[in-house]
N, C-alpha and C positions, 0 to 999 in steps of 0.2 A: 449323449455322444454328439460331437460336432462332425458333420458330414463334409462341410466345405470350409475353406478358410474364411474367417470373419473379416469384414472390412475394418481397416484401421486408419488412423491418422498419426502423424508425428509433428512435434513442435520442436524446432531447432532454435536454440538461444545462443548468442555469443556476445561478448563485450569485455569490459574490464571491471574488476572490483579492486579498488585501490590501484595498484600498478600491475596487477596480475591479470593476464587474459584468461578467459574461460569459454568453454563450449559445452553445451549439454543438449541432449536429445531426449524428449519424453514421448512415449508411445501410448496411444489410446485405442481401445477396441470399441467397435460399434456392433450392435446386434443386427442392424439393417444398413444396407449401403446408402439408402436415402437419408440416413441420419448423420452421415459423415460431415456434411456442411454445417448442420446444426450443432454438432459436437464441437467443431473447430471454432465456431462463433462463440459458444459457451466458454471454451478454454481461453480465448482471447479476452472475453469480458471478465473472466475470473482474474487473469493476470493484470489487466488494466487496473482493477480495484486493488489487487495485492500490491502492485508497484506504486500506485498513487496514494494509498491510504495506509494499508497494514504495514508496509515496509517502513514508512515514516514512523508509525506508532511503535513498531518493534525496535527500530534502530535509534531513532532520535529520542523518543520518550522511554525507551527500555521497558516497554509494557510487558514483555514476556517474563521479565525478572522482577516485576512489581511485588512488593510484600503484601499488597492487598489481595487476598485470595478467597475471602469468604463474605457471605452476606451480599448486600447490594453495592458495596464499595467498588469492586472491579468494573461492574457495568456503568456505575455513575461516573467513575474516573474516565473510562473509555469514551463515554458520551461527551464529557467535558473536553477531552483531548480532541475528539473529532470536531466539535464546535469551534475550538480555537484554530485548528487547521483550516477549516472552512472560512473563518473570518480572515485569517492571514492570506489565504489564496485569493479571496475576494478583493483584498486590498493590494493585489499585485505581486505578492511574494511567491516566486516559484521555488525558492530554496527556504524551507522551513528552518533549517539550521542557521542560515544567515539572519532570518527574522528573530530567532531566539537570541542569537549572539548580539544583534543590535539592541534588543530589549535589555539584555544584561549589561551592556556597556553604557547605555544612556539612562537606564532606569525604566522600569516597565511603564510607569505613568507618563513620562515624557515621550517615550517611543510610541505609546498608544495614541497620544494626542497628535503626534506628527504624522501618524498613519490615518488620521481623520476620525478616530473614535472620540465620542463626546467625553468631557471631563467627568 
């Protein structure tokens, strides 16, 4: 039985997706008031990873609808995709979609050489 209200935190998000504005509020409960700050730091850290890595893998690479569902294939492909994202970001690409588009237009080999990758 809960005798007193539990401390909580909330996270407000707003922005646009496509051309549509959005607003969301997520609520989180803590068991102790001293954990509130730690909880919010953890939530921010989670969303930083989600937005910078998982979103790209889900939306650009369509990882969630990948036909590879069994064995080591899903983990191996995910690792390879993360490695490619890391390389592209290390070479100055903020937009992975733009990097992929450039590679498709110029040919992967030529694009990779122009980005400084060895032949």
